[in-house]
N, C-alpha and C positions, 0 to 999 in steps of 0.2 A: 200349657204353652208356655214359650220360652221367652221371660221376660226382658225387657232391653236393659243394658247395663247402663246404669245412673252416671251421669258426667260429675266427676268429683270437681273439678275446677274448669269452668267454661271459658275461663280467660284465656287457657291453653289454645282453643280452636277460633279465637279471635285474633284478627292482627291489632297490635297496640297503635295508638294514635299519638306518634311522636312527632317532638318538634321539627325534624329532618323531613316528616311525610308533610305536614302544614306549609313549610318553606317551599318545597317540591310542587304544591299544589298552586301556590301562590304564584310562583316562577311559570308554571306551565299555563294559567290564566293572563298572566302577562303577555306572555308569546303568543297565544291565542287572539287576543284583542289586537295586538300589531299585525298579525296576520290577516283579520277581519277587517281592519280600518280600512286599506286601500278599496275592499270590495264596498264597504259602506258609501265611501265616498264615491265611487265610480257609480253605484244606484243612486245616490244624493243628488249628485250632478245631472243625471239622467231626466230629473222631473223639475230642473232648476229653469228659469228664464237666465237670457245672457246677462243680466243688469245685477241678479242674485249670483250670479256666478263670482264678477269681478268686486262685488261691495262685501258679500257677507264673508264667513269664515267655512272653509272646506267641511267641518262639522254641524254647521247650522242648517236646519231645517227649512225645505223651501215652504214659503207662505202657502202655495196650494200645489197639488200634484198637477203638473202641466204634461199633458200626452202630448203635445203639439211637437217635443222634441222626438219622438219615436214616429210618428208620422212623417217628419222631415226625412229620418233616417233611413223609411221604408222607400220614400221618392227618390232622394240624395244617389242612394246607391243601389237603386233599383235591385232590390232584395229579393224580388221572385225570380229574377233570373241566377244573380249572385248565391241565393239559398240553392237552388236547385244545383246549379254547377259545384259548389262545394260536397255537397250532398252526394253527388253523383261519383266526385272523385273519391270520394273518402269511402264512401260503403262499398264500391267495386273493388279499391285497392286492400281494404281492409279483409274482406270476404276471399280476393285472391290469395293473400298473405296466411291467413287462417287454414286455408286448404293445403297451401305449398308447403307451408312451415310444419305443419303437423305430420304430413307425410314424411317429408325431409328427416326431420327429428326422429320419427321412428325407425328409419330405414338406417340411421346412422346410430343410433342406441341398438338396434338389435343385430346388425350384421359388425362380424368382427375381420371384416375384409380390408386391408391395408386403403383401398381406394377410398372405403367411406370416412377411415381415420383422417386421411388426407382432405375430405371434403368438410370435415369439420373443423380442421385447423384453417382451412379456407374461409369457413364463415366466420371464424373466431378473427381472424385478420381484419376482415370487413368491418366489425364493429370498431376496432382500435385507429381508423383511417375515417375521420367523418366526412360527409358528403359535401359540406361547405368548401373543403378543401380540393373537390374535385368537379368543381362548378364550370372550369374551363372544359376540360374533355366529356363531362356530360353533355354541355351545350353544344360542342363541337361534333359529338355523337348523335344526337337527335337533331342537329341541324341536317347534317349528311342524308340521313334515314328518313328525312323528313316528317319527324315527329313534332317539331316545335308549332304551337299553335294548332294542335288537335288534342281532344280528351284523351284517344287511345295513349298519345305520348306522354301525358303528364300521370297518368294512371301507370303507365309501365315503369315511368322514373319513381314513383313513390314505391312500388311492388320491389324494385332493384335495389333502391337505398335502404329499405326496412326487412328486407329477407333475412340478413345477417342477424340481427338482433333477434329477430322470431325465432330462426332455428336454434339459436341458442339460448331463449328462453323456454322454447320446449321441449329442447334436449335435456334440460335439468329436471322435468317435471318426469321424464319417459321411468325414471328408477323409481317411482311410486306405483308403475302399473306392474301387477304380478306376472311374470313370465308363464306361470301355469295355466293362469287365464288362456291366453293364447295358445298353448301346448292343448288344453283340453278342447278349445274350439277347432283347431286342425283336426284332433282325433274324431270329433264329431262330423267333420267333413266339410267345414267351412274354408272356402278360399283366401288367398291373401287379401280381397278386397272386404269380403264379409268380415273378418278377422277385426280388421281394423275398424269398418263403419260400425260392427256391430258391438264389440268388445272394446277396444283401445278407446276408440272417441268420446264413449260415454264418460269413460272414466277421467278424462282431459277437459271436463267443464270447467273448472277452476284455471286453468292453464289458458284454455282457449279465453274467457271472460279476461283473464290480465292482459293477454295480448291484446285482443280487439279494443280494451279501453285504452292502453297505453298508445298503439297505433293509430287509435282515433283522435287522441289528444295531438298527436304529432300532426296528422295530415291535416285534421281539420283547421288548426292553427297556424299551418306554415304559411309564410310568406316568401324566403327567400326562392326556393324553388319554382313557386306559381307564378311570382315575377318574372322569373328568367325563361320560365317555358311558354308563358301566357302573354301575349300583348293584345290580342284581341278583347274589345270590350263586352262581347257575348260570352266569352270564354272564363271571364276572369272570376277569382274565389271572394270570398266575403272579406277574407283579410286585405287582399289585395285592395279592394274597396274602400276598406275603412281607412287606408292610410291616404287616399286623396283627400278626407277632412283635416288632413294636418298638412298644411303648407307653411312657406316661408313668407307668405303675404299675409293669408288669412286662414285663421283657424278655428273651425266652428265646434269648439268642445263640448258643448252641450248634446248637440247633435251626435258627436262622435261617442261620449258617453253611454246613449239610448243606443248605438249600433251595437256596441261592444256587449252590453246586456244583452241585445235580442242573439247576438253570436254564440254566447256562452250558454242560454237556454238549452241547446238539444244536446251538449255533451255534460251538461248538469242531470239531465233527465236520465241520460245513458248510464251516467256512476250511479244515480240511485238506483235504477233498476239491476245493477249487474254488481253491487258492491258487495253485495254477500259471498258472490263466486269471487270477486277481487281480493278481498281479504283472506278468503281461504286460500286462495292461489298465492299470495305473498308468503303465506305462513307455513306452506306445505315443505317438509324439509329440516325447518326448524327445529324439532323436536323428534328424536329418534326414539323408535319403538312404536 
């Protein structure tokens, strides 16, 4: 048997711990604390009473864990309805975006016709114009088409405002899908639909996870479009309902902080479940070869 070659200088294979590395770790630790401080304050306030809120410091711990703030948040915001509304708007919009953006990006990446190049430029231009600047025409079109104060209307507007970024994101990942696999599938007799759903789509899981997470963050936390298109109480979203706790006359900060914590939980669970694909999707194409 061939003996393993003895390493003469093991230090060559270990990264030296220099002063620069130590300073970098200290700086990154301080930045991490700065980012975690607001989250800690929000969670800390959600368990405090109103007296502790105004007397103690933001970093002081509550004397006891008060769950009354969470109970008040559920009652005042009618979270049984607002949670369902927000979930429906987000889930349906993200599902439609994932289906449309994947197919559209695949067609643009594989077809060399000028029409598809024009479509890609059209979607790129849509990214450059923020939808906040188009509120007036968006509301005018929705009002004339009787889409305001309807579930279909708010979902349609979320899809319309998010499809440009989705197509751009998915198109950048199409280069990682080998064309030879699609050609082999066609030789075996697969149709266009089978080629996409059985060959291309499974390879786009990281891209789909990235798109799902980013669009879910955007739609779940959206306030401007939801407040513009929905005025009925039974159709309001969670973010619009939380805003009602902050007013010029009275502000119930402890209940609001509890509501914020409850609203963040589904997004945190989603990110934890898809973070492996999300990190892989964000790093695809960073290294060649």
